[in-house]
matplotlib code that plots the C-alpha trace (Angstrom):
import matplotlib.pyplot as plt

x = [-5.5, -1.9, -1.3, 0.1, -3.0, -5.2, -3.7, -3.6, -7.4, -7.8, -5.7, -7.9, -11.0, -9.4, -8.6, -12.2, -13.5, -10.9, -11.8, -15.5, -14.9, -12.6, -13.9, -16.9, -18.3, -21.4, -23.1, -25.7, -24.5, -24.9, -22.9, -20.3, -19.8, -19.7, -17.1, -15.0, -15.2, -14.0, -11.1, -10.2, -10.1, -8.0, -5.5, -5.4, -4.3, -1.0, -0.1, -1.5, 1.9, 3.4, 1.0, 0.1, -2.9, -5.3, -5.4, -8.5, -9.9, -9.8, -11.9, -15.2, -14.7, -13.8, -16.9, -19.1, -17.8, -18.5, -22.1, -22.5, -21.2, -23.7, -26.4, -25.3, -25.5, -28.9, -30.3, -28.6, -30.8, -33.8, -33.0, -32.8, -36.3, -37.8, -36.7, -34.0, -30.8, -29.0, -31.1, -31.3, -27.6, -26.4, -28.8, -27.0, -23.5, -24.4, -26.0, -23.5, -20.7, -23.3, -24.3, -20.6, -20.0, -22.9, -22.0, -18.3, -19.4, -20.7, -18.6, -15.1, -15.9, -14.7, -16.3, -15.7, -14.6, -16.7, -14.8, -14.9, -18.7, -19.1, -16.9, -18.9, -22.1, -20.8, -19.3, -22.5, -24.6, -22.3, -22.4, -26.1, -26.5, -23.8, -25.3, -28.8, -27.4, -29.4, -32.1, -34.2, -35.6, -36.1, -39.8, -39.8, -38.4, -40.9, -40.8, -39.8, -36.8, -35.8, -36.1, -33.7, -31.3, -31.3, -30.9, -27.9, -26.4, -26.7, -24.7, -22.1, -21.7, -21.6, -18.8, -16.9, -17.0, -16.2, -13.3, -11.9, -12.0, -10.7, -7.8, -6.8, -6.8, -5.0, -1.2, -1.3, -4.0, -2.5, -3.1, -6.7, -7.4, -6.0, -8.0, -11.1, -11.0, -10.7, -13.5, -15.7, -15.1, -16.4, -19.5, -20.1, -20.0, -22.4, -24.8, -24.5, -25.4, -28.4, -29.8, -28.7, -27.9, -25.1, -25.9, -24.2, -20.8, -20.1, -21.2, -18.7, -16.0, -16.2, -15.2, -12.6, -9.9, -12.1, -12.9, -9.2, -8.4, -11.2, -10.5, -6.9, -7.8, -10.7, -8.8, -5.8, -8.2, -10.0, -6.8, -5.6, -8.9, -8.6, -5.0, -6.0, -8.7, -5.9, -4.3, -7.2, -10.9, -13.1, -15.9, -13.5, -11.8, -15.2, -16.4, -13.2, -13.5, -16.8, -14.8, -14.6, -17.8, -16.0, -13.2, -15.8, -17.4, -14.1, -13.5, -17.0, -16.5, -12.9, -12.5, -16.0, -17.2, -20.3, -21.9, -20.8, -24.2, -24.8, -26.0, -22.9, -20.7, -22.5, -22.1, -18.4, -18.0, -19.8, -17.5, -14.3, -15.5, -16.1, -12.6, -11.1, -13.2, -12.0, -8.4, -8.9, -10.5]
y = [-41.0, -41.2, -41.8, -38.2, -36.7, -39.0, -37.9, -34.2, -34.2, -35.9, -33.2, -30.5, -32.2, -32.2, -28.5, -27.8, -29.6, -27.9, -24.4, -25.2, -26.6, -23.9, -20.7, -19.2, -16.1, -14.5, -14.2, -16.3, -18.8, -16.5, -13.7, -16.2, -17.6, -14.1, -13.1, -16.2, -15.5, -12.0, -13.4, -15.7, -12.8, -10.7, -13.6, -14.1, -10.5, -11.3, -14.1, -12.3, -10.7, -14.2, -15.9, -15.5, -13.7, -16.3, -16.7, -15.5, -19.1, -19.5, -16.5, -18.0, -20.8, -18.2, -16.1, -19.2, -20.3, -16.9, -17.1, -20.6, -19.6, -16.7, -19.1, -21.4, -18.5, -17.5, -20.9, -21.0, -18.1, -19.9, -23.0, -20.9, -19.5, -22.8, -24.9, -26.1, -25.6, -28.0, -30.7, -29.3, -28.4, -32.0, -33.2, -30.7, -31.8, -35.5, -35.3, -32.9, -35.5, -37.7, -34.9, -34.0, -37.6, -37.6, -34.1, -35.2, -37.8, -35.2, -32.1, -33.6, -37.1, -38.8, -42.2, -43.5, -47.1, -49.6, -49.1, -45.3, -45.4, -47.6, -45.2, -42.1, -43.7, -45.0, -41.5, -39.8, -42.2, -41.9, -38.1, -38.0, -40.4, -38.7, -35.2, -36.3, -38.3, -41.3, -39.6, -39.0, -35.8, -36.8, -36.9, -33.2, -32.1, -30.2, -30.2, -26.5, -27.2, -30.2, -28.2, -25.5, -28.3, -30.0, -26.6, -25.9, -29.3, -28.5, -25.3, -27.1, -29.7, -26.9, -24.9, -28.0, -29.0, -25.5, -25.1, -28.5, -27.7, -24.2, -25.2, -27.8, -25.2, -22.5, -22.2, -23.4, -24.3, -21.5, -18.8, -20.0, -20.2, -16.7, -14.9, -17.0, -16.1, -12.4, -12.4, -14.6, -12.1, -9.3, -11.5, -12.3, -8.7, -7.7, -10.5, -9.5, -5.9, -7.0, -9.3, -7.5, -3.9, -1.6, -2.2, -5.6, -4.0, -2.8, -6.2, -8.0, -5.5, -6.2, -9.9, -9.3, -11.2, -14.3, -13.8, -13.6, -16.7, -18.8, -17.4, -18.5, -22.0, -22.5, -21.0, -23.3, -26.3, -25.5, -24.7, -28.2, -29.6, -27.6, -28.7, -32.3, -32.1, -31.4, -34.7, -37.0, -37.4, -34.5, -36.7, -38.8, -35.6, -34.0, -37.1, -37.6, -33.9, -34.8, -36.8, -33.5, -34.5, -37.6, -35.4, -33.1, -36.1, -37.2, -33.7, -33.6, -36.9, -36.8, -33.1, -31.9, -34.9, -35.6, -39.1, -41.7, -43.2, -46.3, -44.4, -42.2, -45.3, -46.8, -43.6, -43.5, -47.1, -46.2, -43.2, -45.2, -47.9, -45.2, -43.9, -47.4, -48.0, -44.7, -45.6, -49.0, -47.3]
z = [-17.3, -16.0, -12.3, -11.9, -13.5, -11.4, -8.1, -9.2, -9.7, -6.3, -4.8, -6.5, -5.1, -1.6, -1.9, -2.9, 0.2, 2.5, 1.6, 1.9, 5.3, 6.7, 5.3, 7.0, 5.3, 6.7, 3.3, 1.5, -1.1, -4.1, -2.5, -1.2, -4.7, -6.2, -3.6, -4.3, -8.1, -7.6, -5.5, -8.3, -10.7, -8.4, -7.9, -11.7, -12.2, -10.4, -13.0, -16.0, -17.0, -17.1, -19.4, -23.1, -24.4, -25.8, -29.5, -31.4, -31.7, -27.9, -26.9, -28.0, -25.4, -22.7, -23.6, -23.7, -20.3, -18.7, -20.1, -18.8, -15.4, -15.3, -16.2, -13.4, -10.9, -12.2, -11.7, -8.3, -7.3, -8.7, -6.7, -3.5, -4.2, -5.3, -2.4, -0.1, -2.0, 0.3, -1.4, -5.0, -5.4, -4.7, -7.4, -9.8, -8.8, -9.0, -12.5, -14.0, -14.7, -16.4, -18.7, -19.3, -20.3, -22.8, -24.0, -24.5, -26.9, -29.3, -28.5, -28.3, -29.7, -26.5, -25.9, -22.3, -22.0, -20.0, -16.7, -17.1, -17.7, -14.6, -12.6, -13.7, -12.7, -9.3, -8.5, -9.5, -7.4, -4.4, -4.7, -4.7, -1.7, 0.2, -0.4, 0.6, 3.5, 2.6, 0.6, 3.7, 2.2, -1.4, -1.0, -0.1, -3.4, -5.6, -9.4, -9.6, -7.3, -9.4, -12.6, -11.3, -10.0, -13.4, -15.2, -12.9, -13.8, -17.5, -17.0, -14.9, -17.7, -20.3, -18.7, -18.0, -21.7, -22.8, -20.4, -21.3, -25.0, -24.6, -22.4, -25.0, -27.7, -25.7, -25.6, -21.9, -19.4, -17.2, -19.8, -20.4, -16.7, -15.9, -18.6, -17.8, -14.1, -14.9, -17.4, -15.1, -12.2, -14.4, -15.4, -11.7, -10.7, -13.5, -12.4, -8.7, -9.6, -11.6, -8.9, -5.7, -6.8, -5.7, -2.0, -2.3, -3.0, 0.5, 1.8, -0.5, 0.4, 4.1, 3.5, 0.8, 2.7, 2.8, -0.9, -1.8, 0.3, -1.2, -4.6, -4.5, -3.3, -5.7, -8.6, -8.0, -7.7, -10.9, -12.8, -11.9, -13.3, -16.6, -16.9, -16.3, -19.0, -21.5, -20.5, -19.9, -21.0, -19.9, -18.5, -16.3, -14.9, -14.2, -12.4, -10.4, -9.3, -7.5, -5.0, -3.1, -1.4, 0.0, 1.4, 2.8, 4.6, 6.0, 7.4, 8.9, 10.6, 11.8, 12.3, 13.2, 15.0, 12.9, 12.9, 10.3, 9.3, 7.3, 4.3, 4.4, 4.5, 1.5, -0.4, 0.4, -0.8, -4.1, -4.6, -3.8, -6.2, -8.9, -8.3, -8.7, -11.9, -13.4, -12.7, -14.3, -17.3]

ax = plt.figure().add_subplot(projection="3d")
ax.plot(x, y, z, "-o")
ax.set_aspect("equal")
plt.show()
């Protein structure tokens, strides 16, 4: 991973943390993610005339990614129903890079080096500890909630590998991203109608400005990630992306005045050590 790609992914992680911290939408997480996805699709329409239509061999990756994203959102709903998503979602985010690393060995034949493997594990461990704020509530997790969390992580790793492979095969990462965002917006809308019905549409419409804003930021951040996966190993990029939780912690401490606990400090050190290891790898 070159220094430019390395800092580009860190910038994408920071963007992800910033829009999560700044944007307040009065919706539950499922509708918020649906609204953001629709915003990404709307923003992609603007750039569509300036990018190439994907070749036939690229479309299976786009279709697969849309299906994986729909599965991710379906398990998101299940996680909400099974338990506290604030606990189960971090479990998904922390294990997804590990699954992406193992999957990358078989899907794209990428074998991480020793430092890269160490970095992936340190980043995943730091993400889990940071998210659980020291693991104080781990004993409250039930098996059903853990199952949905791990299922979510499988879908995250799956669309990561699909998008990394598809972006490499496409003419440019920009063309792949634009068409993916539009197709994914359609999939998100269908899934929203299935789970919430037509009554959700006026609710989403009321917050369209927030959706467009978050969609532009999130789309730009994920486009950077997909571009980076054409330049560097997918597992390393996927793991480095999770440093967004470190940026979120910094925002919460320095901007929102939250307490810096010992566990948070230890998690931050683990994430930083993982970043250094990935860079050395």
